[in-house]
One Martini backbone bead per residue (centre of mass of N, CA, C, O) as a GRO file, in nm:
protein
   85
    1UNK     BB    1   0.091   0.039   0.026
    2UNK     BB    2   0.058   0.362  -0.091
    3UNK     BB    3   0.145   0.677   0.112
    4UNK     BB    4   0.192   0.962  -0.003
    5UNK     BB    5   0.381   1.270   0.065
    6UNK     BB    6   0.499   1.553   0.121
    7UNK     BB    7   0.798   1.617   0.197
    8UNK     BB    8   1.006   1.569   0.489
    9UNK     BB    9   1.267   1.730   0.661
   10UNK     BB   10   1.534   1.575   0.837
   11UNK     BB   11   1.760   1.535   1.087
   12UNK     BB   12   2.050   1.334   1.105
   13UNK     BB   13   2.268   1.102   1.189
   14UNK     BB   14   2.482   1.293   1.151
   15UNK     BB   15   2.502   1.598   1.189
   16UNK     BB   16   2.379   1.764   0.886
   17UNK     BB   17   2.201   1.554   0.788
   18UNK     BB   18   1.948   1.455   0.552
   19UNK     BB   19   1.590   1.361   0.528
   20UNK     BB   20   1.336   1.233   0.324
   21UNK     BB   21   0.988   1.216   0.394
   22UNK     BB   22   0.716   1.049   0.174
   23UNK     BB   23   0.560   0.845   0.384
   24UNK     BB   24   0.395   0.657   0.601
   25UNK     BB   25   0.588   0.412   0.632
   26UNK     BB   26   0.843   0.583   0.667
   27UNK     BB   27   0.753   0.738   0.917
   28UNK     BB   28   0.701   0.495   1.098
   29UNK     BB   29   0.986   0.378   1.094
   30UNK     BB   30   1.131   0.624   1.212
   31UNK     BB   31   0.964   0.648   1.474
   32UNK     BB   32   1.038   0.345   1.569
   33UNK     BB   33   1.373   0.323   1.497
   34UNK     BB   34   1.519   0.647   1.451
   35UNK     BB   35   1.458   0.813   1.695
   36UNK     BB   36   1.617   1.043   1.916
   37UNK     BB   37   1.368   0.995   2.089
   38UNK     BB   38   1.162   0.800   2.341
   39UNK     BB   39   0.991   1.056   2.435
   40UNK     BB   40   0.664   1.196   2.363
   41UNK     BB   41   0.374   1.334   2.283
   42UNK     BB   42   0.419   1.372   1.970
   43UNK     BB   43   0.535   1.098   1.914
   44UNK     BB   44   0.290   0.927   1.999
   45UNK     BB   45   0.090   1.063   1.805
   46UNK     BB   46   0.241   0.995   1.539
   47UNK     BB   47   0.238   0.693   1.561
   48UNK     BB   48  -0.070   0.668   1.564
   49UNK     BB   49  -0.130   0.814   1.293
   50UNK     BB   50   0.022   0.616   1.117
   51UNK     BB   51  -0.145   0.369   1.188
   52UNK     BB   52  -0.417   0.496   1.111
   53UNK     BB   53  -0.346   0.553   0.813
   54UNK     BB   54  -0.293   0.254   0.736
   55UNK     BB   55  -0.610   0.191   0.825
   56UNK     BB   56  -0.794   0.455   0.735
   57UNK     BB   57  -0.866   0.660   0.994
   58UNK     BB   58  -0.674   0.871   0.861
   59UNK     BB   59  -0.511   1.105   0.713
   60UNK     BB   60  -0.222   1.181   0.560
   61UNK     BB   61  -0.218   1.478   0.656
   62UNK     BB   62  -0.231   1.409   0.960
   63UNK     BB   63   0.027   1.246   0.967
   64UNK     BB   64   0.222   1.466   0.866
   65UNK     BB   65   0.166   1.672   1.089
   66UNK     BB   66   0.255   1.492   1.323
   67UNK     BB   67   0.541   1.449   1.225
   68UNK     BB   68   0.628   1.744   1.238
   69UNK     BB   69   0.578   1.781   1.541
   70UNK     BB   70   0.780   1.564   1.631
   71UNK     BB   71   1.027   1.695   1.496
   72UNK     BB   72   1.015   1.952   1.666
   73UNK     BB   73   1.038   1.818   1.942
   74UNK     BB   74   1.330   1.682   1.846
   75UNK     BB   75   1.488   1.893   1.670
   76UNK     BB   76   1.472   1.786   1.327
   77UNK     BB   77   1.341   2.004   1.174
   78UNK     BB   78   1.338   2.119   0.830
   79UNK     BB   79   1.298   2.464   0.746
   80UNK     BB   80   1.238   2.602   0.450
   81UNK     BB   81   1.258   2.882   0.307
   82UNK     BB   82   1.115   3.091   0.109
   83UNK     BB   83   1.136   3.191  -0.201
   84UNK     BB   84   1.254   3.468  -0.365
   85UNK     BB   85   1.190   3.681  -0.653
   0.00000   0.00000   0.00000
């Protein structure tokens, strides 16, 4: 089952490297296996949203938003500024 979403960039170890997460299964794997913190309110919520999205209980957009919030909580979210014309 493919559940893509607009990619979210996070910083990974070693510091300074980045990774683009672009699907619900990929987000779930990172949250469960490679997350830099092991406890957090937003981490728990994001894990649940990913599982719920895989089951069709919530939208992919809700899952992505929860993933971003968890990345902010862990201080690994990379927010690229908008380009100016």
